[in-house]
N, C-alpha and C positions, 0 to 999 in steps of 0.2 A: 504494500500500500504506500502511496505517496501523499505527502502533506505540503500545503502551502503555508509558509511562515512569513508573516508580515511584520516588519519593524515599525513601531508606532512612534509618532512625534510625542515628545514629553509634554508639550504645552496643550495641544488640543486633541491628541489621540488619533489623528489621521494617519493613514498608512504612508510611510515614507518610501519603502521599497518592499519587494517580496521575492521569495525564492521558493522553488519546489524541491523537496528532498525526500529521500526514502525514509522509512520508519526507523532504521538503524541510526540515522543522523539526527533525529529529533532530540534525543536526550542530550547529546553533545551541545547542540545549539541552545537548548534550554539552560544548561549549566553555564554556558558562556554569557547568556543574557542575564542570568541571575547574579553572576559575579560582578557585573558592571552596572546593575540596576536598570537594564534596558527593558522597555515594555515591548512585548511581542504578542501576536495573535496567531493561533495555529488552527487550521481547518483542513479537512480532507481535500486533496487536490481534485479539481474537476478533470475527469477522464473523458476522452472522446473515442467513440467506436470507429474502427477503420472500415 
């Protein structure tokens, strides 16, 4: 499963940028964000059928 992780602005909470990662990478990104106090939003990535 893949997830979209959006970095949020500290002032108004709007998405600054986003990236799509696999499930194994989510924990590492959450740990990094927690270490620096960064706000993030995580949701399942939209998948498209071929």
